[in-house]
FIDO-923852 format. One record per residue (C-alpha): residue in one letter; residue number from 1; x, y, z. Coordinates in Angstrom, 1 decimal. Each point is the difference from the previous one (the first is absolute). Layout:
+--------+-----+--------+--------+--------+
: residu : num :     px :     py :     pz :
+--------+-----+--------+--------+--------+
:      A : NUM :      X :      Y :      Z :
...
+--------+-----+--------+--------+--------+
END
This chain:
+--------+-----+--------+--------+--------+
: residu : num :     px :     py :     pz :
+--------+-----+--------+--------+--------+
:      X :   1 :   -9.1 :  -63.1 : -119.4 :
:      X :   2 :    3.4 :    0.5 :   -1.1 :
:      X :   3 :    3.4 :    0.6 :    1.1 :
:      X :   4 :    2.2 :    2.9 :   -1.3 :
:      X :   5 :    3.8 :    0.8 :   -0.2 :
:      X :   6 :    1.4 :    3.6 :    0.4 :
:      X :   7 :    2.7 :    1.6 :   -2.1 :
:      X :   8 :    1.8 :    3.3 :    0.6 :
:      X :   9 :    1.2 :    2.6 :   -2.5 :
:      X :  10 :   -1.0 :    2.7 :   -2.4 :
:      X :  11 :   -0.6 :   -2.0 :   -2.7 :
:      X :  12 :   -1.8 :   -3.5 :   -0.5 :
:      X :  13 :    2.7 :   -1.1 :   -2.3 :
:      X :  14 :    2.7 :    0.4 :    2.6 :
:      X :  15 :   -1.4 :   -1.1 :    3.2 :
:      X :  16 :    1.9 :   -1.4 :    3.1 :
:      X :  17 :   -0.9 :   -2.1 :    2.8 :
:      X :  18 :    1.2 :    2.5 :    2.6 :
:      X :  19 :    0.7 :    3.8 :   -0.6 :
:      X :  20 :    3.5 :    0.5 :   -1.0 :
:      X :  21 :    0.8 :   -3.7 :   -0.6 :
:      X :  22 :    1.1 :   -1.4 :   -3.3 :
:      X :  23 :   -2.0 :   -2.9 :    0.3 :
:      X :  24 :   -2.8 :    0.5 :   -2.8 :
:      X :  25 :   -3.5 :   -1.5 :    0.2 :
:      X :  26 :   -2.5 :   -0.6 :   -2.9 :
:      X :  27 :   -3.4 :    1.0 :    0.8 :
:      X :  28 :   -2.5 :   -0.6 :   -3.0 :
:      X :  29 :   -2.8 :    2.5 :   -0.1 :
:      X :  30 :    1.4 :    1.9 :    2.8 :
:      X :  31 :   -1.6 :    3.2 :    1.0 :
:      X :  32 :    1.0 :    2.9 :    2.5 :
:      X :  33 :   -1.4 :   -0.6 :    3.3 :
:      X :  34 :    1.7 :    2.7 :    2.2 :
:      X :  35 :    3.6 :    0.7 :    1.3 :
:      X :  36 :    2.3 :   -0.5 :    2.7 :
:      X :  37 :    2.4 :    2.2 :    2.0 :
:      X :  38 :   -0.2 :    3.8 :    0.1 :
:      X :  39 :   -3.1 :    1.7 :    0.8 :
:      X :  40 :   -3.4 :   -1.5 :    1.3 :
:      X :  41 :   -3.6 :    0.2 :   -1.6 :
:      X :  42 :   -2.4 :    2.8 :    0.9 :
:      X :  43 :   -0.9 :   -0.9 :    3.4 :
:      X :  44 :    1.1 :    3.6 :    1.4 :
:      X :  45 :    3.5 :    0.9 :    1.3 :
:      X :  46 :   -1.2 :    0.0 :    3.7 :
:      X :  47 :   -1.1 :   -3.8 :   -0.4 :
:      X :  48 :    3.4 :   -1.3 :   -1.0 :
:      X :  49 :    0.4 :   -3.0 :    2.2 :
:      X :  50 :    2.8 :    0.5 :    2.8 :
:      X :  51 :    1.9 :   -2.4 :    2.0 :
:      X :  52 :   -1.4 :   -0.4 :    3.5 :
:      X :  53 :    3.8 :   -0.5 :    1.3 :
:      X :  54 :    1.6 :    3.0 :   -1.5 :
:      X :  55 :   -3.1 :    2.3 :   -1.4 :
:      X :  56 :    2.1 :    0.2 :   -3.2 :
:      X :  57 :   -2.1 :   -0.1 :   -3.2 :
:      X :  58 :    0.2 :   -3.8 :   -1.4 :
:      X :  59 :    1.3 :   -0.7 :   -3.4 :
:      X :  60 :   -2.5 :   -0.5 :   -2.8 :
:      X :  61 :    0.9 :   -3.2 :   -1.5 :
:      X :  62 :   -2.8 :   -0.6 :   -2.7 :
:      X :  63 :   -3.5 :    1.2 :   -0.9 :
:      X :  64 :   -1.5 :   -3.1 :   -2.2 :
:      X :  65 :   -3.4 :    0.0 :   -2.0 :
:      X :  66 :   -1.6 :   -3.2 :    0.9 :
:      X :  67 :   -1.6 :   -2.4 :   -2.4 :
:      X :  68 :   -3.9 :   -0.2 :    0.8 :
:      X :  69 :    0.6 :   -3.3 :    1.6 :
:      X :  70 :    2.4 :    1.5 :    2.5 :
:      X :  71 :   -2.2 :    2.9 :    1.1 :
:      X :  72 :   -1.0 :   -1.8 :    2.9 :
:      X :  73 :   -1.2 :    3.0 :    2.3 :
:      X :  74 :   -2.5 :    1.0 :   -2.5 :
:      X :  75 :    0.0 :    0.7 :   -4.0 :
:      X :  76 :    0.1 :    3.5 :    0.5 :
:      X :  77 :    3.4 :   -0.3 :    1.8 :
:      X :  78 :    2.1 :   -0.7 :   -2.8 :
:      X :  79 :    3.6 :    0.5 :    1.0 :
:      X :  80 :    2.2 :   -0.2 :    3.1 :
:      X :  81 :    3.2 :    1.8 :    1.2 :
:      X :  82 :    2.7 :   -1.7 :    2.2 :
:      X :  83 :    2.1 :    1.9 :    2.1 :
:      X :  84 :    3.1 :   -1.2 :    2.0 :
:      X :  85 :    2.0 :    1.3 :    3.1 :
:      X :  86 :    2.6 :   -2.8 :    0.8 :
:      X :  87 :   -0.2 :    1.2 :    3.3 :
:      X :  88 :    0.4 :   -3.1 :    2.1 :
:      X :  89 :    3.6 :    0.8 :    1.1 :
:      X :  90 :   -0.5 :    3.9 :   -0.1 :
:      X :  91 :    0.5 :    2.2 :    3.2 :
:      X :  92 :   -3.3 :    1.2 :    1.0 :
:      X :  93 :   -1.0 :    3.4 :    0.4 :
:      X :  94 :   -1.8 :    0.7 :    3.5 :
:      X :  95 :   -3.6 :    0.8 :   -0.2 :
:      X :  96 :   -0.5 :   -1.1 :   -3.6 :
:      X :  97 :   -2.1 :   -3.1 :    0.6 :
:      X :  98 :   -2.2 :    1.8 :    2.4 :
:      X :  99 :   -0.4 :    2.8 :   -2.5 :
:      X : 100 :   -0.8 :   -2.3 :   -3.0 :
:      X : 101 :   -2.5 :   -1.6 :    2.3 :
:      X : 102 :   -1.8 :    3.2 :    0.6 :
:      X : 103 :    1.3 :    1.2 :    3.4 :
:      X : 104 :   -0.2 :    3.7 :    0.4 :
:      X : 105 :    3.3 :    1.7 :   -0.2 :
:      X : 106 :    1.6 :    1.7 :    3.0 :
:      X : 107 :    0.6 :    3.7 :   -0.3 :
:      X : 108 :    3.7 :   -0.9 :   -0.6 :
:      X : 109 :   -0.8 :   -2.5 :   -2.8 :
:      X : 110 :   -2.3 :    2.5 :   -1.6 :
:      X : 111 :    2.8 :    2.6 :   -0.2 :
:      X : 112 :    2.1 :   -2.4 :   -1.8 :
:      X : 113 :   -0.7 :    0.1 :   -3.7 :
:      X : 114 :    0.8 :   -3.8 :   -0.6 :
:      X : 115 :   -1.8 :   -1.0 :    2.9 :
:      X : 116 :   -3.1 :    2.2 :   -1.0 :
:      X : 117 :   -0.2 :   -1.4 :   -3.1 :
:      X : 118 :    0.4 :   -3.6 :    0.9 :
:      X : 119 :   -3.0 :    0.8 :    2.6 :
:      X : 120 :   -2.0 :    1.5 :   -3.1 :
:      X : 121 :    0.1 :   -3.5 :   -1.8 :
:      X : 122 :   -2.5 :   -1.7 :    1.8 :
:      X : 123 :   -2.7 :    2.5 :   -0.9 :
:      X : 124 :    1.0 :   -0.4 :   -3.9 :
:      X : 125 :    0.5 :   -3.6 :    0.1 :
:      X : 126 :   -1.3 :   -1.5 :   -3.1 :
:      X : 127 :   -3.4 :   -1.9 :    0.5 :
:      X : 128 :    1.4 :   -3.2 :   -1.6 :
:      X : 129 :    3.5 :   -0.1 :    1.0 :
:      X : 130 :    0.7 :   -3.5 :    1.5 :
:      X : 131 :    2.8 :    0.0 :    2.4 :
:      X : 132 :    2.4 :   -3.0 :   -0.5 :
:      X : 133 :    2.7 :   -1.6 :    2.2 :
:      X : 134 :    2.7 :   -2.7 :   -0.8 :
:      X : 135 :    1.0 :   -3.1 :    2.2 :
:      X : 136 :    2.9 :    2.3 :    1.3 :
:      X : 137 :   -1.7 :    3.3 :    0.8 :
:      X : 138 :    0.3 :    2.0 :   -3.1 :
:      X : 139 :   -2.8 :    2.4 :   -1.0 :
:      X : 140 :   -1.8 :    0.1 :   -3.4 :
:      X : 141 :   -3.3 :    1.5 :   -1.5 :
:      X : 142 :   -2.2 :   -1.0 :   -2.7 :
:      X : 143 :   -2.8 :    2.5 :   -1.4 :
:      X : 144 :   -2.8 :   -0.9 :   -2.2 :
:      X : 145 :   -0.7 :    2.7 :   -2.7 :
:      X : 146 :   -3.0 :    1.0 :   -1.9 :
:      X : 147 :    0.2 :    0.7 :   -3.5 :
:      X : 148 :    0.2 :    3.6 :    0.4 :
:      X : 149 :    2.9 :   -0.2 :    2.6 :
:      X : 150 :    1.8 :   -2.1 :   -2.3 :
:      X : 151 :   -0.3 :    2.2 :   -3.0 :
:      X : 152 :    0.7 :    3.4 :    2.1 :
:      X : 153 :    3.3 :    1.7 :   -0.2 :
:      X : 154 :    2.7 :   -1.9 :    2.0 :
:      X : 155 :    1.2 :    1.9 :    3.3 :
:      X : 156 :    3.4 :    0.5 :    1.4 :
:      X : 157 :    0.5 :   -1.0 :    3.7 :
:      X : 158 :   -0.4 :    2.5 :    2.8 :
:      X : 159 :    2.7 :    2.6 :    0.0 :
:      X : 160 :    3.1 :   -1.0 :    2.2 :
:      X : 161 :   -0.1 :    2.1 :    3.1 :
:      X : 162 :    2.2 :   -2.3 :    2.1 :
:      X : 163 :    1.8 :    1.7 :    2.9 :
:      X : 164 :    3.7 :   -0.8 :    0.4 :
:      X : 165 :    0.8 :   -3.5 :    0.8 :
:      X : 166 :   -2.8 :   -1.8 :   -1.8 :
:      X : 167 :    1.8 :   -0.1 :   -3.3 :
:      X : 168 :    2.1 :   -3.3 :    0.3 :
:      X : 169 :   -1.7 :   -2.4 :   -2.1 :
:      X : 170 :    1.9 :   -2.8 :    1.3 :
:      X : 171 :   -1.5 :    0.5 :    3.2 :
:      X : 172 :   -3.5 :    0.8 :   -0.9 :
:      X : 173 :   -0.9 :   -2.5 :   -2.6 :
:      X : 174 :   -1.1 :    0.6 :   -3.8 :
:      X : 175 :   -2.0 :    3.0 :   -0.3 :
:      X : 176 :   -1.5 :    2.3 :   -2.8 :
:      X : 177 :    2.6 :    2.9 :    0.7 :
:      X : 178 :    3.0 :   -2.1 :   -0.3 :
:      X : 179 :   -0.4 :   -3.3 :   -1.9 :
:      X : 180 :   -2.5 :    0.8 :   -2.9 :
:      X : 181 :    0.3 :   -1.9 :   -3.2 :
:      X : 182 :   -0.4 :    1.5 :   -3.6 :
:      X : 183 :   -3.3 :   -0.6 :   -1.2 :
:      X : 184 :   -0.5 :   -2.7 :   -2.7 :
:      X : 185 :   -2.9 :   -1.2 :   -1.7 :
:      X : 186 :   -1.7 :   -3.3 :    0.9 :
:      X : 187 :   -1.3 :   -2.2 :   -2.7 :
:      X : 188 :   -2.4 :   -3.2 :    0.6 :
:      X : 189 :   -0.6 :   -2.8 :   -2.4 :
:      X : 190 :   -1.8 :   -3.5 :    0.5 :
:      X : 191 :    2.2 :   -2.6 :    1.5 :
:      X : 192 :   -1.1 :   -3.5 :   -2.1 :
:      X : 193 :    1.0 :   -3.7 :    1.2 :
:      X : 194 :    0.1 :    0.5 :    3.7 :
:      X : 195 :   -1.7 :   -3.0 :    1.6 :
:      X : 196 :   -0.9 :    2.1 :    3.1 :
:      X : 197 :   -2.0 :    2.5 :   -1.7 :
:      X : 198 :   -3.1 :    0.6 :    2.0 :
:      X : 199 :    1.2 :   -2.4 :    3.0 :
:      X : 200 :    0.8 :    1.3 :    3.4 :
:      X : 201 :    3.7 :   -0.6 :    1.0 :
:      X : 202 :    0.3 :   -2.8 :    2.3 :
:      X : 203 :    2.3 :   -2.7 :    1.2 :
:      X : 204 :    0.1 :   -3.7 :   -0.6 :
:      X : 205 :   -2.3 :    0.4 :   -3.2 :
:      X : 206 :   -2.9 :    1.1 :    2.2 :
:      X : 207 :   -2.8 :    1.1 :   -2.5 :
:      X : 208 :    1.8 :   -1.0 :   -2.8 :
:      X : 209 :    2.9 :    2.4 :    0.3 :
:      X : 210 :    3.4 :   -1.1 :   -1.5 :
:      X : 211 :    2.8 :    1.5 :    2.0 :
:      X : 212 :    2.9 :    1.3 :   -2.2 :
:      X : 213 :    2.6 :   -2.3 :   -0.3 :
:      X : 214 :   -1.9 :   -2.6 :    1.5 :
:      X : 215 :   -0.6 :   -2.2 :   -3.1 :
:      X : 216 :    2.0 :   -2.4 :   -2.3 :
:      X : 217 :   -1.7 :    1.2 :   -3.1 :
:      X : 218 :    2.6 :    1.5 :   -2.1 :
:      X : 219 :   -2.5 :    2.6 :   -1.7 :
:      X : 220 :   -1.1 :    1.0 :    3.5 :
:      X : 221 :    3.7 :    0.7 :    0.8 :
:      X : 222 :    0.7 :    1.7 :   -3.2 :
:      X : 223 :   -3.0 :    2.4 :    0.7 :
:      X : 224 :    1.0 :    0.8 :    3.6 :
:      X : 225 :    3.7 :    1.0 :   -1.4 :
:      X : 226 :   -1.8 :    2.3 :   -2.4 :
:      X : 227 :   -2.0 :    1.8 :    2.4 :
:      X : 228 :    2.5 :    0.3 :    3.0 :
:      X : 229 :    0.5 :    3.3 :    1.4 :
:      X : 230 :   -2.8 :    1.6 :   -2.0 :
:      X : 231 :   -2.5 :    2.2 :    1.9 :
:      X : 232 :   -3.6 :   -1.4 :   -0.6 :
:      X : 233 :   -3.8 :   -0.2 :    1.0 :
:      X : 234 :   -1.3 :   -3.4 :    0.6 :
:      X : 235 :    1.5 :   -3.4 :   -1.1 :
:      X : 236 :    3.1 :   -1.5 :    1.8 :
:      X : 237 :    1.7 :    1.9 :    2.6 :
:      X : 238 :    3.7 :   -0.5 :    0.6 :
:      X : 239 :    0.7 :    1.2 :    3.9 :
:      X : 240 :    3.6 :   -0.1 :    0.8 :
:      X : 241 :   -0.7 :   -1.5 :    3.1 :
:      X : 242 :   -3.3 :   -1.7 :    1.4 :
:      X : 243 :   -3.3 :    0.2 :   -1.7 :
:      X : 244 :   -2.3 :    2.6 :    1.8 :
:      X : 245 :   -3.4 :   -1.3 :    1.4 :
:      X : 246 :   -3.3 :    1.2 :   -1.2 :
:      X : 247 :    0.8 :    1.0 :   -3.4 :
:      X : 248 :   -2.5 :   -0.1 :   -2.7 :
:      X : 249 :    0.3 :   -0.3 :   -3.8 :
:      X : 250 :   -0.2 :    4.1 :    0.1 :
:      X : 251 :    3.7 :    0.1 :    1.2 :
:      X : 252 :    2.2 :    2.7 :   -1.0 :
:      X : 253 :    3.8 :   -1.1 :   -0.2 :
:      X : 254 :    2.5 :    3.1 :   -0.2 :
:      X : 255 :    3.6 :   -0.7 :   -0.5 :
:      X : 256 :    2.8 :    2.1 :    1.8 :
:      X : 257 :    1.2 :    3.0 :   -2.0 :
:      X : 258 :   -3.2 :    1.1 :   -1.2 :
:      X : 259 :   -0.8 :    3.6 :    0.8 :
:      X : 260 :    3.5 :    0.1 :    1.8 :
:      X : 261 :   -1.4 :   -2.4 :    2.6 :
:      X : 262 :    2.3 :   -2.0 :    1.9 :
:      X : 263 :   -0.8 :   -3.3 :    1.1 :
:      X : 264 :    3.2 :   -1.2 :    0.6 :
:      X : 265 :    0.2 :   -2.0 :   -3.3 :
:      X : 266 :   -3.2 :   -1.6 :    0.7 :
:      X : 267 :   -3.8 :    0.7 :   -1.1 :
:      X : 268 :   -3.4 :    0.9 :    1.7 :
:      X : 269 :   -3.3 :   -1.5 :   -0.1 :
:      X : 270 :   -3.0 :    2.3 :    0.4 :
:      X : 271 :   -3.4 :   -1.6 :   -0.1 :
:      X : 272 :   -2.7 :    2.1 :   -1.5 :
:      X : 273 :   -2.5 :   -1.9 :    1.2 :
:      X : 274 :    0.4 :   -1.4 :    3.5 :
:      X : 275 :    2.6 :    2.8 :    1.0 :
:      X : 276 :    2.9 :   -2.2 :    0.8 :
:      X : 277 :    3.6 :    1.5 :   -0.6 :
:      X : 278 :    3.4 :   -1.4 :    0.7 :
:      X : 279 :    3.2 :    0.2 :   -1.4 :
:      X : 280 :    3.0 :   -2.0 :   -0.2 :
:      X : 281 :    4.0 :    0.1 :   -1.0 :
+--------+-----+--------+--------+--------+
END
């Protein structure tokens, strides 16, 4: 297998390591692999993931077409979409968690257009949505996409029908109505020279994995310096805190700022094989 780096921008000749940042990245042989921010892929508006805390539609962070080695749920599932809520400190909306779990709405809830839309979400839930929760309780979602879904026209989030009192984005967490970032093209190119390509991240050299900055080898130090802060598939992960347990060689490390996501200056590890998810700042 190979490892891959991501770059962001509208031209392969002017890519950055993060959208809107001046730090450039060179990706020889890069190809377009998706987009970040803005709209979601063609999954149907009613299937747009919502926060179980607020009921607000999550922000679309990135949709990425995967190299064949990383299609771990089947070769017919060619891409993934990642959504983010940042709702671990959000004020919850009463009844939302039960409605998203499939509880029948009360007459009062059914008469509320916002809660009625929340109540309709379970029936429209995408069949390949994977709910993710970080160590501090924030909700996220990963959706595996067919080629048809990836190629379909992109969709906007559900219409904003919030009643009065639900518009404070500082008390409600990030959401697609208030915090959607501009769409930017994502490019992918092969990462070369990574000693951990094809090796599961692990501590203490287990399985032959070499943790970043753990060696006195000057060439390795130079390599790690060159890839620090770059979103990537496979290879060396650089979590800002501890290394999550259960990662496989098929890990997707996503840096703060991509698609408007707020990891507090940190990054996330999304494992496409084991389902392990964590982020740290």
